[in-house]
C-alpha positions in Angstrom: -30.2 9.5 -3.3 -27.3 11.9 -2.7 -25.8 13.3 0.4 -23.6 16.3 0.9 -20.2 15.8 2.5 -17.3 18.1 3.2 -16.7 20.9 0.7 -20.4 20.6 -0.4 -19.7 17.7 -2.7 -22.7 15.5 -3.5 -22.1 11.8 -3.2 -24.5 9.1 -4.3 -25.1 6.6 -1.5 -25.1 3.6 -3.9 -21.6 4.5 -5.1 -20.4 4.8 -1.6 -21.9 1.5 -0.6 -20.3 -0.2 -3.6 -16.9 1.4 -2.8 -17.1 0.3 0.8 -18.2 -3.2 -0.2 -15.3 -3.5 -2.6 -12.8 -2.4 0.1 -14.3 -4.9 2.6 -14.2 -7.7 0.0 -10.5 -6.9 -0.8 -9.7 -6.9 3.0 -11.4 -10.3 3.4 -9.4 -11.7 0.4 -6.2 -10.4 1.9 -6.9 -12.0 5.2 -7.8 -15.3 3.5 -4.5 -15.3 1.7 -2.6 -14.5 4.9 -4.4 -17.3 6.7 -3.6 -19.7 3.9 0.0 -18.6 3.1 1.1 -16.9 6.3 2.4 -13.4 6.6 4.6 -12.3 3.7 8.3 -11.9 4.1 8.9 -8.2 4.7 11.7 -8.0 2.1 9.6 -9.8 -0.5 6.6 -7.6 0.3 8.7 -4.4 -0.1 10.2 -5.6 -3.4 6.7 -6.3 -4.7 5.5 -2.9 -3.6 8.4 -1.2 -5.4 7.6 -3.2 -8.5 3.9 -2.1 -8.3 5.1 1.5 -7.9 7.1 1.1 -11.1 4.0 -0.2 -12.9 2.0 3.0 -12.1 1.6 4.9 -15.3 3.0 8.3 -14.6 3.8 10.4 -17.6 6.4 11.9 -17.2 8.0 10.6 -14.0 8.1 13.6 -11.7 10.7 14.7 -9.2 8.3 14.2 -6.3 7.7 10.6 -7.1 11.4 9.9 -7.6 12.1 11.6 -4.2 9.4 9.6 -2.4 10.7 6.4 -3.9 14.3 7.2 -2.9 13.1 8.1 0.6 11.2 4.8 0.8 14.2 2.8 -0.3 16.5 4.6 2.2 14.0 4.0 5.0 13.7 0.3 4.1 17.5 0.0 4.0 17.6 1.3 7.6 15.0 -1.2 8.7 16.9 -4.0 7.0 20.1 -2.9 8.7 18.4 -2.7 12.1 16.8 -6.2 11.6 20.2 -7.7 10.6 22.0 -6.2 13.6 19.2 -7.5 15.9 19.3 -10.9 14.4 23.2 -11.0 14.6 23.0 -10.2 18.4 20.7 -13.2 19.1 
């Protein structure tokens, strides 16, 4: 069975159900890991995210991706500086 969603695109309900079930299963696994191991350290989590970004196969690396990565790194540096100043004042 198919349904029509925005822009008149036909979508098979079985595929949508499988997609949603996969996302739900991934969310459950993520919660199980957090319950078992605790919340990840923000610095470690960001470093791992940046490593994953580097693993994405983009050929060739484009200016938009480089700009977004640089922006994310600058934003993270600001967060780290704020957290350090907050911790120093305690």
